[in-house]
N, C-alpha and C positions, 0 to 999 in steps of 0.2 A: 162305510161311508154312506151318506144319504143317497138313495137311489139304487143301492146295490141289492143283490138277491142273497138272502141268508137262509141256510138250512140248519135246523136244530135236530141233531141225530139222536135217536132213541137207543141205538146199540142193541136192539132186540128184534126178533121176528115174531110177528103176531100169529095166533092160531084161532081156531073157531071159538075157544073159550075166553080169549083175552078181550078186554075192553080198554081202550085208550082214551084219555081225555086230556085236552090241552087247555090251560088257563093262562090268561094274561092279567097280571095284577089281581088275581083271584076271580076274574070274570072268564067264564067258559067261552072259548073261541072255536074249538074243533074237537071232534071225537070220532072214534071208530068203535062200533059195537061188534058183538059176536058175528052178526051177519054183515059181511064186508060191503054188501050193497047199500047198507044204511050208514052213510057217512054224513056227518053234520059239520059244516064249516062256514066261515064268515057270516053272511047275513042270517043264516039259519040259527046261529048261536049268538053272535054279536056283530052288528053291522059295521064296526070300526074298521075291519079289514076287508071290506067288500071287494071281491074279485082279486084279492092280493094274497090269498092263502092257498097252499097246495098240500095235500096229504098223500103220503106214500102208503098204499093199502097193505104192502108187504111188511114194512118196518114201523109204520106209524110216524116216521120222521115228518117234521113240519117245515115247510118252506115259505118264507115271507118274501114276496117280490116287491120291488120299488119301495124299499124300506124308508120310513120317515123318522125324523127326530122324535115325534110323538110315539113311535113304536118302541122307544127305549124303555127298559124295565125288566121285571122278573117274569119269566115264563116257567110254568110248572107243568110237568108231565105226570099224570097219575095212571099207573098200570093196574087195572083191577083184574086180578087173576089169582092164581095160586102159585106162589105167594104174591101179595100186592106190593107195590113199590112206588117211589116217587123220585123224580129228578128235577132239579132246579137249574135254569139257565138265566144268567144275568146278561142282558143285551145292552151294549153301549153304542150309540149312534153318533158319528161325527158328521157335522154338516160341512158343506163346501167352504173352502177357505175364501174369505173376503179380502179384497185388496183395498188398502186405505192409504192414499197418498197425502202427504202433509209437508208444508214448508217449515224449515228450521225456525225455532223460537215461537211457533204457533202452538195452539192447544188442539188436542184431538180427543174425541170421545168414542170409545168402543162400546157399542150398545149390546146388551144381553138379549133384548127382545122379550123379556119375561118380567112378571111382577109377582113374586112369591117370597115373602120374608122367611118362610119356613125352610127354604132350600139353603144348602151350603154352597156358596159360589167361591171358587178359587181361581185366581189369575196367575198365569205363568208367562214369563218372557224367556224364550229359548230354553224352556223346561226348568227355569229358575223361578222360585216363588216370588211374586211381586205383591200381591194383596189378596185378601179374602174377606167375605162377609158371611156371617152366620145368622140364624134367627135371632129375634129380639134386638136387632140393630147393633150387634157386636161387630165392629169394624176393625180390621187390622191392615195397615199399609206399610210398605217398604221395610224400614228398620224395625218397626213394631212387630213384624212377623218373625217368627223363629226361622233362622237361616234365610232371611229376606235379602233381596238384592239392593244394596245401598246406593246404586247409581241413580235411583229415582228419589233420593232423599228430598222431601218437601216438594216434590213435583208430581206426586200421584194422589189422586182423590177418588173416592168411591161414592156413587149415588146409593144411599142406604135404602132407597125404595126399589130400585131395579137392579142394583149390583153393577151398573155400567162403570167402566174404568175411564178416568179422565187423566190424561198426561198433559201437564202444562210445560211451557218453555222447552219444547222438544229439541232434541239434538240428533245429529246424524247417527250417533251411537245407539239411538233408540230404535233404529231400523231392525226389523226382524219379525219373527212369528210369535204372536201372543195367543195363548190358549185359555179358554174359559171352561172350567169343569163345573157343571151344575149337578149337584148330588141331592137327590130327594130320597125319601124312604123306599122308593120302588124303582128308581131309574137313575141313569147317569147319561148326561148329554154333554158332548164336547164341541165347542165352537172355536174356530180358528180365524185369526185376522193377520194378514200380511201387511205390516206397516212399513212404508218407505218414506224416510225423511230426506228431503232435498236441501242441500246447503244453499244458503242465501248468497254466499260469495260466488258460487257457481252460477246461480241465476243472474246475479249482477254482471258477472263476466260475460255471460251469453248476451245479456241486454246491451252491454257496452260494445260487444263485437258487432251486434246488429246495428247499433247506433253509429259506430265508426264506419261500418260498411255503407250505411245509408248516406253518410256524408262524403266518404271518399269516392264512391262510385260516380255521383254527379260531377265531382271535381275532376275525376279522371276523364270523364266524357268531355267536360268543358275544355280541359287541357288538350285532349286529342283534337277537338274542333279548332282550337286556337292554332295548334301546330299545323293543321291542314291549311288553315287560312293564311298563315304566315308563309308556308311553302308556296302556296298558290300565288301570293302577292310577289314573292321573290322571283318566281318563274315568269310572271307577267312583266316585272321590272327588267329582268334580263332580256326578255324578248323585245321590249321597247328599246333597250340599249343597243341590241344587235341591229334592230331596224334603223335607229338613228345613225349608228356608225356606217351602215351600208349606204344610207342616203348621202352622208357627208362624202363618202368615197366616190359615189356617182357624180356628185356636184364637182368634186375636184377633178375627176377625169374629164368631164365636159369642158371645164375651164382650160385645162391643159391642151385639149384638142383644139379649142378656139384660138389659143395663143399660137399653137404650132401652125395652124392654117394661116394666120395673119403674117407670121414670119416668112412663110414660104412665098406668099404673094409679094 
């Protein structure tokens, strides 16, 4: 993975007579001579790996730190001794997975980020072949590809300049991991895209829920206020009725008292 530390092991132990040389795509990047104090690496041989190469003086193993996608390719080890020998390492670098959200029935473009018609670019969906583009504008998509995935029939397009994959009229079943393999004469780069297609029905359902909540909440508050007002009015009316009844009783008692007094006299 991009950013990892990778060690290419020689499997041998050096001695005073051995000389080791490391090459990246036929460019010398590091070496150990018979005098182990004379070690050439990164900027002394090739500045591409500045401060990112480490050599083991005992075995000659090469360590690449903070590896990049541009470091993908062929590494050659030449052991100049008795006898001489060579070893080849093919390093493939995966870049970090990119997350791509999209709404159902919309189009989405997965960009390669490169422009090289000489490279073979192959697209996979969950490890199933979807499309590929080779040099000289030879394009193969979905059912045209051997063992291709027909779920993308007439919905997949390729940019023949960049190799970018275009998916039209997306569906929720298109959600998953898409991998792009970029193969050149000297390297392999793998890029990953995590695509998530959200259903429109779910989006509409959520919008309806929010809309209904936005309407019902004020109505509920208004109803609560009305209820409180009604209860308050009823309470006041009952209080007035009690007061009126009490006043009538008092008036009646006073009249009876006056009548009784008159009768006595």
